[in-house]
C-alpha positions in Angstrom: 1.3 -14.3 -7.9 2.2 -11.3 -5.7 -0.2 -10.0 -3.1 -0.8 -6.3 -2.8 -2.7 -4.4 -0.1 -3.9 -0.9 -1.2 -5.2 1.5 1.4 -7.0 4.7 0.3 -10.0 6.6 1.7 -11.1 7.5 -1.8 -13.6 5.1 -3.2 -12.8 6.3 -6.7 -9.1 5.5 -6.3 -9.9 2.0 -4.8 -12.3 1.3 -7.7 -9.8 2.6 -10.2 -7.0 0.3 -9.1 -9.3 -2.7 -9.0 -10.6 -1.9 -12.4 -7.1 -1.5 -13.9 -6.0 -4.8 -12.4 -8.9 -6.5 -14.2 -8.7 -4.5 -17.4 -5.0 -5.0 -17.9 -5.2 -8.5 -16.5 -2.3 -7.8 -14.1 -1.3 -11.0 -12.3 -1.8 -9.8 -8.7 -3.9 -10.7 -5.7 -5.2 -7.3 -4.9 -6.9 -6.3 -1.6 -8.3 -2.8 -1.2 -9.1 -1.1 2.1 -10.8 2.2 2.9 -9.0 2.8 6.2 -5.6 2.1 7.7 -7.3 0.2 10.6 -9.1 -2.2 8.2 -5.8 -3.0 6.5 -4.0 -3.5 9.7 -6.7 -5.9 11.0 -6.5 -7.8 7.7 -2.7 -8.1 8.1 -3.0 -9.4 11.6 -5.6 -11.9 10.4 -3.3 -13.1 7.6 -0.5 -13.7 10.1 -2.8 -15.5 12.6 -3.9 -17.8 9.7 -0.2 -18.6 9.0 -0.1 -16.7 5.7 2.8 -14.4 5.0 2.3 -10.7 4.7 1.7 -9.2 1.2 4.6 -8.5 -1.0 3.6 -4.8 -0.9 1.3 -2.5 1.0 0.6 0.9 -0.6 -1.1 3.5 1.6 -2.4 6.9 0.6 -0.5 9.8 2.2 -3.5 11.9 3.1 -6.4 10.1 4.8 -8.6 11.7 7.4 -8.3 9.3 10.4 -4.9 7.7 10.0 -2.5 8.9 7.3 -0.4 6.5 5.2 2.6 7.7 7.2 0.9 6.7 10.4 0.3 3.2 9.1 3.8 2.8 7.7 5.3 3.9 11.1 3.1 1.4 12.9 4.1 -1.4 10.6 7.8 -0.6 10.9 7.5 -0.9 14.7 5.8 -4.4 14.5 8.3 -7.3 14.1 5.7 -9.3 12.1 5.7 -6.7 9.3 9.2 -5.1 9.4 10.4 -6.9 6.3 7.3 -6.1 4.2 7.8 -3.6 1.4 5.8 -0.4 2.0 4.9 2.5 -0.2 3.1 5.8 0.2 1.1 7.2 -2.7 -0.3 10.6 -3.4 -1.5 13.0 -6.1 1.2 15.3 -4.8 4.6 15.6 -6.5 6.0 17.8 -3.7 9.5 17.0 -2.6 8.4 17.5 1.1 5.8 14.8 0.8 8.2 12.3 -0.8 10.8 13.1 1.9 8.2 12.6 4.7 7.1 9.3 3.3 10.7 8.0 3.1 11.6 9.3 6.5 8.6 7.4 8.0 9.9 4.1 6.6 8.3 3.8 3.2 10.5 1.9 0.7 9.2 4.2 -2.1 6.8 7.0 -3.0 4.3 6.6 -5.8 2.4 9.3 -7.6 -1.2 8.9 -8.6 -2.6 7.6 -10.8 -0.9 4.3 -9.9 0.4 2.2 -12.7 -0.2 -1.3 -11.4 1.7 -3.2 -14.1 4.8 -1.1 -13.4 4.5 -1.6 -9.7 4.3 -5.4 -10.1 7.2 -5.4 -12.5 9.3 -3.5 -9.9 8.4 -6.0 -7.2 10.1 -8.7 -9.2 13.4 -6.8 -9.4 
């Protein structure tokens, strides 16, 4: 079962993804975080416990304290997380946002609302 970290400052979006994973019975170990710092601390704890990083981390593009791009950049500079697949998500379909996310080191850009089943299927490819 793949492990997915989802970082978003919107409680509604966090609730929605958790709800969808249960409703659609998606086979995923989902961890939701309201801040980039909380997600980073959880990643560090996983590594300290000898667990591997999640198969995917998805971070919201626009968060007030630390944007998804800031978190992606931080993870790409850390050897422990360089190989982890990273995504930026947003309600924006602007080409500029997509380009910024990919330039920052994201493997892909996802538009909200997230389709968890499709995301998990793409992890297996």
